[in-house]
Structures are given as C-alpha cells and as structure tokens.
Legacy VTK file of the C-alpha trace (Angstrom):
# vtk DataFile Version 3.0
C-alpha trace
ASCII
DATASET POLYDATA
POINTS 118 float
9.693 3.777 14.748
7.535 4.458 11.823
3.495 4.286 12.609
1.062 3.950 9.670
-3.145 5.438 10.311
-5.255 4.784 7.312
-8.059 6.269 6.687
-11.150 6.560 4.400
-13.412 3.271 4.684
-16.553 3.022 4.897
-19.657 1.764 3.355
-20.665 1.694 -0.130
-23.024 0.441 -2.725
-21.462 -1.560 -5.081
-20.142 0.534 -8.558
-19.295 3.049 -6.108
-15.686 4.371 -5.356
-13.812 5.011 -2.308
-10.616 6.541 -1.656
-7.940 5.179 0.990
-5.307 7.152 2.688
-2.527 6.403 4.936
-0.308 8.561 6.536
3.356 7.110 7.599
5.653 8.822 10.323
9.280 8.761 10.376
11.763 9.423 7.262
11.908 6.533 5.459
9.082 6.548 3.666
10.160 8.118 0.299
12.778 5.112 0.228
10.371 2.656 0.676
7.877 0.359 -1.104
4.241 0.918 -0.061
1.821 -1.705 -0.562
-1.942 -2.526 0.605
-3.274 -5.245 1.600
-6.749 -6.620 2.739
-8.356 -9.866 4.537
-11.995 -10.314 4.729
-13.734 -12.590 7.281
-12.482 -15.990 7.204
-9.886 -15.803 4.605
-6.002 -14.853 4.904
-4.794 -11.864 3.806
-4.436 -11.013 0.559
-1.931 -8.495 -1.394
-3.718 -5.787 -3.555
-0.930 -3.604 -4.644
2.196 -2.057 -4.263
3.669 1.155 -5.588
7.666 1.744 -5.106
10.258 4.715 -3.711
10.339 5.162 -7.876
6.998 4.835 -8.638
6.520 1.501 -10.216
3.377 0.192 -9.863
1.762 -3.213 -9.104
-2.106 -4.692 -8.889
-3.690 -7.740 -8.359
-5.049 -9.203 -11.054
-8.746 -9.098 -9.103
-8.362 -5.523 -8.649
-6.464 -4.476 -11.537
-8.079 -1.984 -14.156
-10.246 -1.038 -11.033
-7.648 0.281 -8.350
-4.912 3.003 -8.230
-1.928 3.517 -5.988
-0.547 6.298 -5.773
1.800 8.190 -3.285
2.454 11.814 -1.936
6.272 11.717 -0.202
5.866 15.034 0.334
2.994 14.334 2.675
4.369 10.357 3.834
0.689 9.143 2.172
-0.231 6.261 -0.092
-3.144 6.506 -1.617
-5.888 3.810 -3.398
-8.570 5.161 -5.441
-10.789 2.204 -5.551
-13.795 2.642 -8.186
-16.260 0.128 -9.486
-16.866 -1.462 -5.873
-17.766 -4.983 -5.910
-19.326 -7.068 -2.663
-16.348 -9.301 -3.144
-13.746 -6.355 -2.344
-15.869 -5.450 1.434
-12.896 -6.293 3.462
-10.086 -4.647 6.040
-7.835 -2.944 4.284
-4.543 -2.517 5.359
-1.281 -0.468 4.454
2.178 -1.308 4.458
5.723 0.367 4.318
8.320 -2.293 3.569
11.538 -1.526 4.140
13.436 -4.817 4.651
16.121 -3.070 2.217
16.395 -0.305 4.932
16.133 -1.315 8.028
15.269 -5.374 7.911
11.923 -5.047 9.021
8.532 -3.917 8.029
5.125 -1.877 9.347
1.742 -2.323 8.911
-1.166 -0.126 9.587
-4.582 -0.717 12.129
-6.314 -0.985 9.043
-9.914 0.116 7.533
-13.175 -1.109 6.972
-14.691 -1.828 3.366
-17.731 -2.750 2.625
-19.769 -3.100 -0.122
-23.215 -3.650 -0.642
-24.732 -5.281 -3.144
LINES 1 119
118 0 1 2 3 4 5 6 7 8 9 10 11 12 13 14 15 16 17 18 19 20 21 22 23 24 25 26 27 28 29 30 31 32 33 34 35 36 37 38 39 40 41 42 43 44 45 46 47 48 49 50 51 52 53 54 55 56 57 58 59 60 61 62 63 64 65 66 67 68 69 70 71 72 73 74 75 76 77 78 79 80 81 82 83 84 85 86 87 88 89 90 91 92 93 94 95 96 97 98 99 100 101 102 103 104 105 106 107 108 109 110 111 112 113 114 115 116 117
C-alpha cells in the first residue's frame, strides 16, 4: 500500500516562492512516475508537472520556466519548487504516484493549499 503526504503549502505574495514536498511510503516510488496536479475553486483538476523514474520532466505551459519538479529516491520524496508565483496559481496541489505499468493503478495525496495574494 502506498500513502502520499504533501506539505509546504501556504500563503505567499505574488512574486514569491514556495516549495512543496510529497513523501511516499512503500517500495515502488523509485520506479514510478511522480506528478503534481492542482485544482482551483470551481475548476477541474489540472496537470502541473511530472517526473519519470528516469528523471525526465515535463511541465504545463502555464508553469514552464517558473516551477521545477525534482525527486529524491533515497527519501521517497518528490518536490515542486514554485517561483514567481501568481494569483492564478492559487489552488490545492495534489501529488500523484503513477504505477499503472507496475501494479495497474495510481495513488493521490490529500492535497496542500497554496494561496497567492496580489
């Protein structure tokens, strides 16, 4: 069983930075693709960034150049460094572990709130 626990959210002024962390339990972290998604009030959940087991990264256009996803397999943790934050980045951010190729399912964290004031 896998559990994901996000942390690092909070309130920040526009232009500021935050670093989100997602710690995973279990033994499949290092062979799984990890992702960050977000959901703003009244909107659907959207993809933000992913990092594969081979450390290949991809980003949504809206965050490219401002956000950086990284992972530390020794700590079973994935990070999202968010710089130059904008009010439109305000959302609940969720961590995802994609293990469909291994065990046929994925896992979600409980989410962490990020609020960017203007």
